[in-house]
C-alpha positions, 0 to 999 in steps of 0.5 A: 102286201108281199113283194115276192123275191127269188133268191139264188146265192151261196155265201160262206161266213166265218165268225170271230169265234172261228165257226163256219156258216153257210147261207144259201138261197134257193128260190123262196128258201134261205138256208142257214147251215152250221155243222153242229149244235155246239156251233149254233149255241156259240153263235146264239150266245152272242145275242144274249139280250133276250129282248133284243133277240126277240125284236130282231127275230120279229123284224126278220119274220116281217121282212120274210113275210113281205118278201114271201121267203122262208128261213130254214135253220140247218144243223148237222144237215137237218132242218131243226128250225124254221122262221116263216110268216106263219111260224108257230113257236114251240115250247123249245123255242120259247125256252131257248128264247128264240120265239117266233122260230119254230123248232122241230124237236125230232130233228133237233134231237137227231142233230144232237146225236148226229144221226 
């Protein structure tokens, strides 16, 4: 059973590595935004235990499903990944150890090139 949730918020975070992240809620979409793939990699590296990361993502997916909310991961202004109740992990997300996140390969490539 879902408990629909509408989120309206803007939050700026600064990691202990000096990386800025923005979290924005716009209705039923939460956006996590970082400036570059390098920043995303540095943040992801802090969660080096693959099993813990997998459990945290599964729990996040369950919370999103219960709240009827989706998460968009933006890097360089592009949605490179999504976590939704029905996300389908891609080969890239499995390789990066972030399944059940659904990575968009073209957007990831363009973010890498910063086009």
